[in-house]
Residue, then its C-alpha position, 0 to 999 in steps of 0.5 A: m900644608m908643608k907639614n903634610k908634605c913632609l910627613f908624606i915624604f917621610g912615609l915614602l922614605l920609610i916604605s922604600l927603605s923597608a922594601s930594600s932592606a927586607f933581605a939584608g940585616g933586619v929591621r928594628f923598631n925603637l920606642l923612645g922617650t927623650s929629655d932635652l938638656s939644652q942650654n942655648s946662648g941667648a935663650t932662656s930654657a928649661i929641660g924639655y921632654g918628648a916621645g916617639g919612635s924610629l925604624e932601624f934598617k940593618m944593611g949587614s952586620a956593620v952598617g944601617i940607617e935609622a929614620g924616625f919621628i920624635y914629638t918634642f916639647r921645649n920650654m925655651t924663649q929666644m928673641g921674644l918668641t917661645h919655642g914649644i912643640y916640635g916634630d923632630i925627624p932624624l935620618v941617621f947612618r948607623f955604624y955597629f960595633g958588635n951587638i952592644l954599641s953603635i954610633g950614628l951620624g946624620g941629619f935632622y929636620e924639625l917642624p914647629m907644631d904650635s908656634v910661628m917659628t919656622s922649621y930648621y935642619g942640621v946635623t946630628a950625632d949619637i952613641t947608642i948603648r944597647a942592653p939586650l933583654g931577650p932574643k929580639a928586645a933590648f933597652i937602649l940609651r942614646p945621648r944625641y947632639s944636634y947642631d942647627l945649620v939654619n940659624t947663626g950667631s946668638n940665634q943658633l940652636n944646639f941641642l943635647s938630648g938624652i934618649a932612652g927606650f925599648q928596641f924590638g926586632m932582629 
């Protein structure tokens, strides 16, 4: 029930953002693959992986906002519980430096898709390097760090992800 409400709210957010930015700097669609490179204290973990997408709404030449959904598998055991498949919903404010480099700062919300773990949220930051492949396509590389604000001490989850993908649009 909670998952459906979160996905509904996320959908409304994307619709409202696309309507408000239709006359601004354009919309980009990102098709992403990710690898989770985290080694959390107090947890046994292995490299995870995932895939997803995001929409990037440019609000001029220097700033924008990005919202997405990344389906992530994490093979990690902590406090006797196994963390498995998560839905990661990032919302990032993006600052552009030309057409090649951008820095993103924002937050994320993670929903467990297959375990009894509770959802959690936190802050995230990334750097995106964009290699144009044509007038409306690019290959992107994005290291992203996410800091959990729900768990504390030895239970805190901090994630370093390597994200790569293709970007389409203006």
